C-alpha positions in Angstrom: 34.0 47.8 15.4 30.7 49.4 14.6 29.9 50.1 11.0 27.2 52.8 10.9 27.0 53.7 7.2 23.8 52.2 5.9 22.5 54.8 3.5 24.6 54.3 0.4 22.8 52.5 -2.5 19.3 53.8 -2.9 18.6 57.4 -3.3 15.3 57.2 -5.2 12.6 54.7 -4.4 10.8 53.4 -7.4 7.1 52.9 -7.7 5.7 49.5 -6.6 4.6 47.6 -9.7 5.1 43.9 -9.2 4.4 42.3 -5.8 5.7 38.8 -6.9 9.0 40.3 -8.0 9.2 42.2 -4.8 8.8 39.0 -2.7 11.5 37.2 -4.7 13.8 40.1 -4.3 13.2 40.5 -0.6 13.8 36.7 -0.1 17.2 37.0 -1.8 18.0 40.1 0.3 17.3 38.2 3.5 19.2 35.2 2.3 22.3 37.3 1.9 21.7 38.9 5.3 21.4 35.5 7.1 24.4 34.0 5.3 26.5 37.0 6.4 25.2 36.9 10.0 25.9 33.2 10.1 29.5 33.7 8.9 30.1 36.5 11.3 28.6 34.6 14.3 30.8 31.5 13.5 34.0 33.6 13.2 33.2 35.6 16.3 32.6 32.4 18.3 35.7 30.7 16.9 38.1 33.5 17.6 36.6 34.2 21.1 36.8 30.6 22.2 40.1 29.4 20.6 43.1 31.0 22.5 45.5 30.2 19.6 43.3 32.1 17.2 42.6 35.0 19.6 46.3 35.4 20.2 46.6 36.3 16.6 44.5 39.3 17.3 45.6 40.2 20.8 49.0 39.6 22.4 48.5 37.4 25.4 51.6 38.8 27.1 51.0 42.6 26.7 47.2 42.4 26.4 47.3 44.8 23.5 46.2 44.3 19.9 48.6 42.7 17.5 49.1 44.3 14.0 46.5 42.1 12.6 44.2 42.9 15.5 44.4 46.6 14.8 43.7 46.0 11.1 40.7 43.9 11.9 39.3 46.7 14.1 39.2 49.1 11.2 38.9 46.7 8.2 35.0 46.5 8.3 34.8 50.3 7.5 37.2 49.9 4.6 35.2 47.0 3.2 32.0 49.1 3.4 33.6 51.9 1.5 35.0 49.6 -1.2 31.7 47.8 -1.7 29.7 51.1 -1.7 31.9 53.0 -4.1 32.6 50.0 -6.3 28.9 49.0 -6.6 28.5 50.2 -10.2 32.0 49.2 -11.4 32.5 45.8 -9.8 31.0 42.6 -11.0 28.4 40.6 -9.0 30.9 37.9 -8.2 33.5 40.4 -6.9 30.9 42.1 -4.8 29.8 38.7 -3.4 33.4 37.8 -2.4 33.9 41.2 -0.8 30.7 40.8 1.2 31.7 37.4 2.4 35.2 38.6 3.3 33.6 41.6 5.2 31.4 39.2 7.2 34.5 37.2 8.1 36.4 40.2 9.2 33.4 41.6 11.1 33.1 38.3 13.0 36.7 38.5 14.0 36.2 42.1 15.2 33.1 41.0 17.2 35.2 38.4 19.0 36.7 41.3 21.1 33.1 42.3 22.2 32.1 38.7 23.0 34.9 38.4 25.4 34.1 41.7 27.1 30.5 40.6 28.1 29.1 37.5 29.8 27.8 34.8 27.6 24.4 34.9 29.1 24.0 38.7 28.5 25.3 38.3 24.9 22.7 35.5 24.3 19.9 37.6 25.9 20.7 40.7 23.9 21.0 38.7 20.7 17.5 37.2 21.2 16.2 40.7 22.0 17.8 42.2 18.9 16.4 39.4 16.8 12.9 39.9 18.1 13.0 43.7 17.6 14.5 43.4 14.1 11.9 40.8 13.1 9.0 42.9 14.3 10.2 46.0 12.6 11.1 44.2 9.4 7.5 42.8 9.2 6.1 46.2 10.1 8.1 47.8 7.3 7.1 45.2 4.8 3.3 45.3 5.5 2.7 48.9 6.3 1.1 51.1 3.6 2.4 54.3 5.3 5.2 55.9 3.3 8.3 55.9 5.6 10.5 58.1 3.4 10.3 61.2 5.6 10.6 59.0 8.7 13.7 57.3 7.2 15.3 60.7 6.4 14.9 61.7 10.1 16.5 58.4 11.2 19.5 59.0 8.8 20.0 62.5 10.2 20.0 61.0 13.7 22.5 58.4 12.5 24.9 61.0 11.4 24.4 62.7 14.8 25.3 59.5 16.6 28.5 59.1 14.5 29.5 62.7 15.3 28.7 62.3 19.0 30.6 59.0 19.1 33.7 60.6 17.6 33.5 63.5 20.1 33.1 61.0 23.0 36.3 59.3 22.0 38.0 62.3 23.5 35.5 63.2 26.3 35.2 59.6 27.6 31.8 60.5 29.1 29.8 57.5 30.4 26.6 59.6 30.4 27.0 60.7 26.8 27.8 57.1 25.8 24.6 55.9 27.4 22.6 58.5 25.6 24.2 57.5 22.3 23.3 53.9 23.0 19.7 54.6 23.7 19.3 56.9 20.7 21.2 54.3 18.6 18.7 51.6 19.5 15.8 53.8 18.4 17.5 54.8 15.2 18.4 51.2 14.1 14.9 50.0 15.1 13.4 52.7 12.9 15.9 52.2 10.0 15.0 48.5 9.9 11.4 49.3 9.0 12.4 52.0 6.6 15.0 49.9 4.8 12.7 46.9 4.4 10.0 49.1 2.9 12.5 50.7 0.6 13.9 47.3 -0.5 10.3 46.0 -1.1 9.6 48.9 -3.5 13.0 48.6 -5.2 12.4 44.8 -5.7 9.1 45.6 -7.4 10.6 48.0 -9.8 13.5 45.9 -11.3 13.5 42.8 -13.5 14.4 40.0 -11.1 17.1 37.7 -12.3 19.4 40.0 -14.2 22.8 41.1 -12.9 21.6 44.4 -11.5 18.9 42.7 -9.5 21.4 40.3 -8.0 23.7 43.2 -7.1 20.9 45.2 -5.6 19.8 42.2 -3.5 23.4 41.8 -2.2 23.5 45.4 -1.3 20.1 45.1 0.4 21.4 42.2 2.4 24.4 44.3 3.5 22.0 47.1 4.5 19.9 44.9 6.7 23.0 43.1 8.0 24.3 46.5 9.2 21.0 47.4 10.7 20.9 44.2 12.7 24.6 44.2 13.9 24.4 47.8 15.0 21.1 47.3 16.8 22.7 44.3 18.6 25.8 46.4 19.5 23.7 49.3 20.8 21.5 47.0 22.9 24.6 45.3 24.2 26.0 48.6 25.4 22.8 49.3 27.3 21.9 45.9 28.7 25.1 43.8 28.4 26.9 42.7 31.6 30.6 43.0 31.5 32.9 40.2 32.7 
């Protein structure tokens, strides 16, 4: 299931004051992102390739989702809401556990998608998404151009994608679905650069090492995780070959 809500933790970008602190903060952000992606990839592969585990999510007789399978489809959104609204009230340890649990559930949810597309196309799209994400992350980190206005446009387009996706759940239009996918690719490519620049500035404006910095790094990792996963899913909808 796609989780599109990426604009939840940072409303005001602080002034860049300490480049070294920013680098340490960004390193911690990407560490959280890579850990979460690794967990999700492992769980997706495990459930997609082990019939006994996959049968827990989808009934092999009827072909429909089991109760747990239905929960797994919607659980990622619930985790995002809990983490976002609980950011100021929950401890760093609790947030970390919720993030790891979210990565596990997201991996289980992605196993449905892995089985719908050929392995070669999934691999190709993953490599393409990784390259695009890496290029835009570097661009966002090194550019001196303020991307705040650009990011605001991307966020508005993101809400447009969400609304259009909900409408298309009833219309079932393949044409609209393709338009949403192409626009989605552009949006998440743009959001990657915007979010990395925003996190770079945030990292320079906080004291690295205290509890708030650790929590902000975790939330930053979640932001970039969502950017990458949704970029991958949008590219898969465009270029993926179904079984």
